[in-house]
N, C-alpha and C positions, 0 to 999 in steps of 0.2 A: 464406295462412299466411306467417309471417315467415321470412325466409331465415336459414340457419345457426344455428338453435336446436334443431333436431330431431336425435336420434341416427341414425346409419346403420342401416338395416334390411337386413341382408345374409343370403344363404342360409346355412343351418346344418344340420349333421347331428347328430341326437340319438341317442346310442347307449345302449341299456339293458344291464344286467348279464346279462339272459337272451339277448342276442344280437340283439334286434330293433333295426333302424335306421330312423329317421324323417327324411325330408327336409322341412325347413320353413324358415322365416325367423325371425331373431332379432336383437336388438340386441347380443347377447353372443357370437355366433359358435357354433362347435361345442362341445358338452359332453356329458357322460354322466350317466345317472341310474341309481338302484338298482332302481326298480320302474316299470314302464310299464303301459299298458292291456292288453298281451298277456300279462302275468304277474301282475297285481295280483289278489289273492283276491276282491275285490268284483266285478270284471268277469268272471273266469273261473269262479267258483263253487267253486273248490277252495281248501281251507285250505293255506296255505303259511307256514312259520315263517321270518321274515326276521331274520337275526342281524346287528345293526349294532354294530360295534366291540366284540364280545365280551360283549354284555349277557346273553346266555343263560348263558354259562359263569359270569359273575359272580353271576347269580341262583342258579345251582345250588350254587356254593361258599358263598354266604351262607346258604341255607336247607338245605343238606345233601342235596340230591337227587342221585342218581347220573346220570352222563351215559349216553347210549345206547350200547350196544356196537357197535363197528365190526367189520365182517367182513373 
């Protein structure tokens, strides 16, 4: 391989919104993700509504559906 043309491949911590932490390697270093294999509906078999940037509220306002009551 040629010298000095490949990016650095450093250890990285990947942190999910659910709290899961993965220790791996990456060219970008540490970063966080919204959904991982521990909480993704496809892998867990449970349906989970993921709200990204208020899309659900915007949909409810547009089509007039009421939001769920909070206790």
